[in-house]
Wavefront OBJ file of the C-alpha trace (Angstrom):
o trace
v -31.694 126.595 96.761
v -31.460 127.496 100.420
v -33.511 130.628 99.539
v -36.057 128.554 97.521
v -36.326 126.212 100.423
v -37.081 128.695 102.844
v -39.270 130.411 100.495
v -41.319 127.242 100.039
v -41.390 126.804 103.921
v -42.551 130.041 104.570
v -45.483 129.617 101.736
v -46.470 126.230 103.518
v -46.427 127.955 106.995
v -48.633 130.955 105.503
v -50.842 128.379 103.869
v -51.246 126.401 107.211
v -51.982 129.588 109.072
v -54.803 130.206 106.269
v -56.416 127.211 106.839
v -59.772 127.217 108.912
v -58.773 124.180 111.037
v -55.404 125.588 111.830
v -56.939 129.075 112.720
v -59.363 127.458 115.029
v -56.649 125.130 116.387
v -54.207 128.313 116.848
v -57.221 130.474 118.405
v -58.203 127.435 120.889
v -54.753 126.799 122.006
v -53.633 130.298 122.322
v -57.082 131.195 124.125
v -56.558 127.952 126.472
v -53.007 128.778 127.283
v -53.739 132.505 128.301
v -56.799 131.427 130.282
v -54.920 128.967 132.344
v -52.094 131.515 132.727
v -54.816 133.981 133.909
v -56.512 131.677 136.253
v -52.954 131.184 137.923
v -52.038 134.872 137.497
v -55.033 135.972 140.361
v -53.665 133.948 143.032
v -50.177 135.137 141.652
v -51.086 138.973 142.125
v -52.701 138.331 145.198
v -49.682 136.739 146.604
v -47.279 139.517 145.219
v -49.883 142.289 146.781
v -49.300 140.376 150.109
v -45.548 140.558 149.501
v -45.728 144.285 148.946
v -47.734 145.039 151.852
v -45.930 142.757 154.089
v -42.664 144.888 152.929
v -44.528 148.162 154.418
v -45.943 146.379 157.544
v -42.343 144.945 158.230
v -40.575 148.397 158.125
v -43.676 150.126 160.080
v -43.574 147.492 162.689
v -39.850 147.615 163.453
v -40.127 151.179 163.825
v -43.383 151.109 166.118
v -41.735 148.478 168.291
v -38.529 150.420 168.669
v -40.824 153.772 169.854
v -42.845 150.979 172.181
v -39.521 149.613 173.459
v -37.848 152.749 173.874
v -40.810 154.627 175.737
v -42.518 151.720 177.692
v -44.339 154.467 179.951
v -45.291 156.701 177.511
v -49.104 157.784 177.729
v -51.201 157.968 174.467
v -50.432 161.713 173.713
v -46.698 161.164 173.733
v -47.146 157.757 171.603
v -48.721 160.052 169.215
v -46.045 162.892 169.278
v -43.176 159.921 168.529
v -45.360 158.289 166.004
v -45.746 161.675 163.986
v -41.947 162.121 164.008
v -41.967 158.727 161.818
v -43.403 161.168 158.938
v -40.262 162.538 158.589
v -38.125 159.344 158.389
v -36.990 158.776 154.720
v -37.666 155.338 155.014
v -41.314 155.689 155.810
v -42.603 158.247 153.507
v -45.565 156.336 153.109
v -46.912 157.110 156.663
v -49.781 159.616 155.986
v -50.919 159.696 159.432
v -52.183 157.708 162.457
v -54.263 157.363 165.897
v -53.438 155.967 169.188
v -56.513 154.474 171.148
v -56.691 153.434 174.996
v -57.306 150.030 175.988
v -61.061 150.246 175.800
v -60.821 151.727 172.277
v -61.352 155.230 172.912
v -59.470 157.707 170.752
v -56.509 159.421 172.374
v -55.371 161.406 169.361
v -54.672 161.469 165.757
v -51.917 163.237 163.505
v -51.998 163.597 159.960
v -54.515 161.941 158.040
v -56.763 159.751 160.224
v -57.020 156.011 159.651
v -60.225 154.423 159.192
v -59.403 151.170 160.610
v -60.996 151.246 164.234
v -60.305 148.916 167.426
v -63.034 147.140 166.949
v -62.292 146.165 163.345
v -58.794 145.604 164.390
v -59.836 142.946 166.832
v -61.081 140.954 163.597
v -58.395 141.940 160.934
v -55.326 144.148 162.277
v -54.541 145.462 158.699
v -57.116 146.370 155.994
v -57.085 148.239 152.686
v -59.186 151.181 152.011
v -59.976 152.977 148.779
v -60.607 156.820 149.163
v -60.953 159.619 146.765
v -57.363 160.380 147.176
v -55.893 156.653 146.473
v -55.599 153.331 148.234
v -54.740 153.535 151.769
v -53.396 150.487 154.252
v -54.210 150.706 157.610
v -52.235 148.829 160.305
v -52.954 148.489 163.925
v -50.848 147.348 166.918
v -51.115 146.704 170.630
v -48.252 148.144 172.534
v -48.194 145.180 174.842
v -48.085 142.606 171.961
v -46.738 144.291 169.215
v -45.297 142.030 166.253
v -47.286 139.122 168.029
v -50.808 139.721 167.322
v -53.500 141.216 169.226
v -53.375 140.377 173.121
v -56.178 140.257 175.525
v -57.076 143.773 176.949
v -54.849 145.385 179.681
v -55.295 148.489 181.565
v -51.996 150.146 180.238
v -52.445 148.751 176.555
v -52.719 151.120 173.740
v -53.879 150.542 170.175
v -51.649 152.360 167.525
v -52.874 152.411 164.167
v -51.053 153.646 161.316
v -51.969 154.905 157.784
v -49.841 154.248 154.815
v -50.135 155.359 151.236
v -50.573 152.243 149.211
v -50.609 153.769 145.648
v -47.078 152.585 145.024
v -48.162 149.181 145.657
v -50.820 149.386 143.041
v -48.628 150.501 140.412
v -46.150 148.179 141.455
v -48.679 145.540 141.014
v -50.011 146.977 137.533
v -46.155 146.533 136.500
v -46.219 143.119 137.777
v -49.279 142.020 135.939
v -47.816 143.806 132.644
v -44.827 141.761 133.030
v -46.245 138.656 133.732
v -49.247 139.045 131.158
v -46.532 139.790 128.597
v -44.621 136.894 129.570
v -47.784 134.794 129.355
v -48.479 136.039 125.987
v -44.892 135.286 124.810
v -45.094 131.755 126.261
v -48.354 131.187 124.989
v -47.378 132.326 121.473
v -44.305 130.228 121.673
v -46.300 127.136 122.582
v -48.711 127.840 120.103
v -46.066 128.044 117.475
v -44.268 124.764 118.648
v -47.768 122.938 118.791
v -48.673 124.261 115.535
v -45.341 123.129 113.939
v -45.785 119.602 115.582
v -49.281 119.551 114.600
v -48.831 120.605 111.032
v -46.477 117.498 110.411
v -48.903 115.348 112.180
v -52.348 116.362 111.373
v -52.824 119.623 109.337
v -50.509 118.673 106.453
v -51.841 115.264 105.949
v -55.447 116.631 106.271
v -54.647 119.034 103.501
v -52.795 116.431 101.321
v -55.958 114.212 101.890
v -58.424 117.210 100.858
v -56.385 117.432 97.628
v -56.431 114.005 96.917
v -60.044 113.633 97.480
v -60.639 116.475 94.775
v -58.226 114.643 92.429
v -60.225 111.709 92.978
v -63.297 113.340 92.326
v -62.043 114.821 89.049
v -60.832 111.463 88.042
v -64.094 109.667 88.554
v -66.051 112.642 86.989
v -63.492 112.519 83.837
v -63.028 108.896 83.626
v -59.485 109.274 83.948
v -56.973 106.536 85.167
v -56.115 106.208 88.720
v -53.651 109.062 89.660
v -50.881 108.860 92.312
v -52.573 109.979 95.555
v -50.092 111.910 98.041
v -51.799 111.095 100.899
v -51.000 107.182 100.568
v -47.626 107.664 101.791
v -48.667 108.182 104.949
v -48.302 105.062 106.857
v -50.034 105.637 110.209
v -51.296 103.685 113.103
v -54.084 106.342 114.385
v -57.371 107.602 113.319
v -55.691 109.726 110.543
v -54.349 106.909 109.000
v -57.622 104.895 109.197
v -59.461 107.615 107.514
v -56.505 107.606 104.710
v -57.144 103.680 104.546
v -60.652 104.085 104.390
v -60.243 106.720 101.355
v -58.015 104.205 99.388
v -60.549 101.607 100.289
v -63.426 103.707 99.114
v -61.652 105.073 95.777
v -60.935 101.052 95.183
v -64.835 100.555 95.658
v -65.897 103.248 93.513
v -63.273 102.278 90.773
v -64.451 98.572 90.679
v -68.103 99.933 90.732
v -67.422 102.087 87.575
v -65.829 99.233 85.971
v -68.886 97.259 86.660
v -71.008 99.776 85.416
v -68.828 100.282 82.187
v -69.062 96.513 81.539
v -72.956 96.352 82.235
v -73.069 99.418 79.788
v -71.458 97.679 77.105
v -73.074 94.602 77.543
v -76.457 96.393 77.424
v -75.076 98.361 74.160
v -74.256 95.102 72.564
v -77.738 93.530 73.678
v -79.531 96.479 72.593
v -77.338 96.368 68.771
v -78.501 92.764 68.904
v -82.346 93.467 69.586
v -82.048 96.272 67.029
v -80.645 93.640 64.270
v -83.319 91.174 65.487
v -86.105 93.632 65.005
v -85.114 94.659 61.680
v -84.770 91.113 60.862
v -88.183 90.325 62.016
v -89.188 93.585 59.873
v -87.714 91.626 56.745
v -89.924 88.532 57.583
v -93.110 90.595 58.028
v -92.089 92.422 54.607
v -91.640 88.945 53.037
v -95.032 87.995 54.296
v -96.407 91.210 52.573
v -94.460 90.483 49.606
v -95.822 86.789 49.380
v -99.422 88.056 49.383
v -98.421 90.621 46.862
v -96.685 87.950 44.593
v -93.366 89.728 44.717
v -91.463 87.835 47.326
v -87.797 87.087 46.660
v -86.473 84.098 48.942
v -82.958 85.723 48.691
v -84.250 88.584 50.658
v -84.261 86.207 53.532
v -80.755 84.710 53.269
v -79.154 86.516 56.079
v -82.404 85.949 58.456
v -82.139 82.324 57.658
v -78.354 82.128 58.776
v -79.542 82.696 62.353
v -79.323 79.767 64.536
v -82.140 80.731 66.668
v -86.002 80.465 66.221
v -85.954 83.507 64.117
v -83.713 81.797 61.482
v -85.636 78.676 61.709
v -88.837 80.585 60.956
v -87.164 82.431 58.055
v -85.774 78.987 56.685
v -89.401 77.573 57.002
v -90.852 80.628 55.528
v -88.606 80.352 52.490
v -89.412 76.483 52.154
v -93.200 77.480 52.573
v -92.755 80.306 49.677
v -91.090 78.104 47.594
v -93.673 75.340 48.035
v -96.516 77.986 47.667
v -95.212 78.868 44.456
v -94.748 75.633 42.997
v -98.279 74.964 43.918
v -99.390 78.106 42.256
v -97.412 77.134 39.043
v -98.820 73.897 39.057
v -102.450 75.345 39.708
v -101.738 77.758 36.862
v -100.770 75.037 34.605
v -103.842 72.913 35.626
v -106.076 75.814 35.187
v -104.583 76.593 31.604
v -105.025 72.783 30.944
v -108.701 72.785 31.984
v -109.481 75.988 30.294
v -108.573 74.178 27.023
v -110.325 71.312 27.516
v -113.406 73.307 28.716
v -112.792 75.621 25.359
v -112.494 72.290 23.111
v -115.899 70.586 24.853
v -117.488 73.943 24.279
v -117.051 74.141 20.933
v -117.856 70.569 20.230
v -121.042 71.522 21.576
v -121.465 74.464 19.658
v -120.453 72.296 16.545
v -123.124 69.777 17.750
v -125.845 72.458 17.975
v -125.095 73.388 14.483
v -125.139 70.209 12.999
v -127.956 68.635 14.867
v -130.051 71.842 13.990
v -132.903 71.359 11.324
v -131.483 74.068 9.174
v -128.310 72.357 8.911
v -129.852 68.907 8.094
v -131.855 70.648 5.299
v -128.962 72.258 3.959
v -127.183 68.865 3.968
v -130.059 67.038 2.323
v -130.112 69.457 -0.397
v -126.470 69.329 -1.007
v -126.831 65.334 -1.582
v -129.205 66.030 -4.345
v -127.850 68.813 -5.809
v -125.419 68.163 -8.643
v -121.891 69.967 -8.487
v -121.311 70.296 -12.121
v -124.890 72.109 -12.152
v -123.844 74.473 -9.237
v -121.378 75.638 -10.899
v -122.651 75.728 -14.176
v -125.502 77.726 -12.951
l 1 2 3 4 5 6 7 8 9 10 11 12 13 14 15 16 17 18 19 20 21 22 23 24 25 26 27 28 29 30 31 32 33 34 35 36 37 38 39 40 41 42 43 44 45 46 47 48 49 50 51 52 53 54 55 56 57 58 59 60 61 62 63 64 65 66 67 68 69 70 71 72 73 74 75 76 77 78 79 80 81 82 83 84 85 86 87 88 89 90 91 92 93 94 95 96 97 98 99 100 101 102 103 104 105 106 107 108 109 110 111 112 113 114 115 116 117 118 119 120 121 122 123 124 125 126 127 128 129 130 131 132 133 134 135 136 137 138 139 140 141 142 143 144 145 146 147 148 149 150 151 152 153 154 155 156 157 158 159 160 161 162 163 164 165 166 167 168 169 170 171 172 173 174 175 176 177 178 179 180 181 182 183 184 185 186 187 188 189 190 191 192 193 194 195 196 197 198 199 200 201 202 203 204 205 206 207 208 209 210 211 212 213 214 215 216 217 218 219 220 221 222 223 224 225 226 227 228 229 230 231 232 233 234 235 236 237 238 239 240 241 242 243 244 245 246 247 248 249 250 251 252 253 254 255 256 257 258 259 260 261 262 263 264 265 266 267 268 269 270 271 272 273 274 275 276 277 278 279 280 281 282 283 284 285 286 287 288 289 290 291 292 293 294 295 296 297 298 299 300 301 302 303 304 305 306 307 308 309 310 311 312 313 314 315 316 317 318 319 320 321 322 323 324 325 326 327 328 329 330 331 332 333 334 335 336 337 338 339 340 341 342 343 344 345 346 347 348 349 350 351 352 353 354 355 356 357 358 359 360 361 362 363 364 365 366 367 368 369 370 371 372 373 374 375 376 377 378 379 380 381 382
């Protein structure tokens, strides 16, 4: 079980790092921390460089002070010889050369690699870094009357002493210092980023991913017209912007479900009305067909019984149509009976007229007159 929990935790962490939002947050946070540390690193490197150069200057200043104190009346050439012996000192292996100037800035003597710092420049800045083809060089200037105390006003017996030091070791030390600080910065940035990622994953990333899955589930539910599912994001009860987004999602889903319910109700009502309209049109067609049947004499009143059962105007029309058709049928029957009786009367009158025409004709009168004088026995005997 512990291994399963660990595997699930690692899988969740990996999914967080695959998330575009997580990647942007991690990248932005890491770059911001590195940028801040880099900004702070610049003065730190400058301060470290100053510390390393101060160490060189401190050792050289002690030796130069000892020479000036030991040989207070030494000439410029003598000072050059004493200073040249410093190259063999194990503690001053960094001294590459030097120069001695008189109080007016004229060069008295040099030894080793001559320094580039002149007395005119030394009056403004008594130490200076130079970059040459051989490497980095650090020139330092002192006055014999004010060594270790800065530059004093020019005196007649005052000399300028300028020593050249090898600063390559300082450069390497700075490089190693920057690498150590940079590695430490990267470790701190990575640790803070991971710590913030764990915190943000609980406070922001995981709820957002859960809300995204719930949004997809809600869309699928609405598309498939399924029942409302259990949304995992609803378990986050928060009083912040993300909590407001989750509450808005819940409200939106409720509104969508309500709108869908109203739409279904409207569709059901429309289907019912459409069905009633179809029935109404079919029954209107029956009334129209009944009118045609009445005209053709084939109307059956029972064909309108289901229409006549309606309690609306169409039902009233069907009932009136049935009554009218029945009345028309009775009237037609009466008319036919009257026509038949009239026909019979007309035939009798016509027959009477024809008989009257025959009996009133001259030929019939003659025959009747002859019959009166004719003896029956004679007719049969003859």
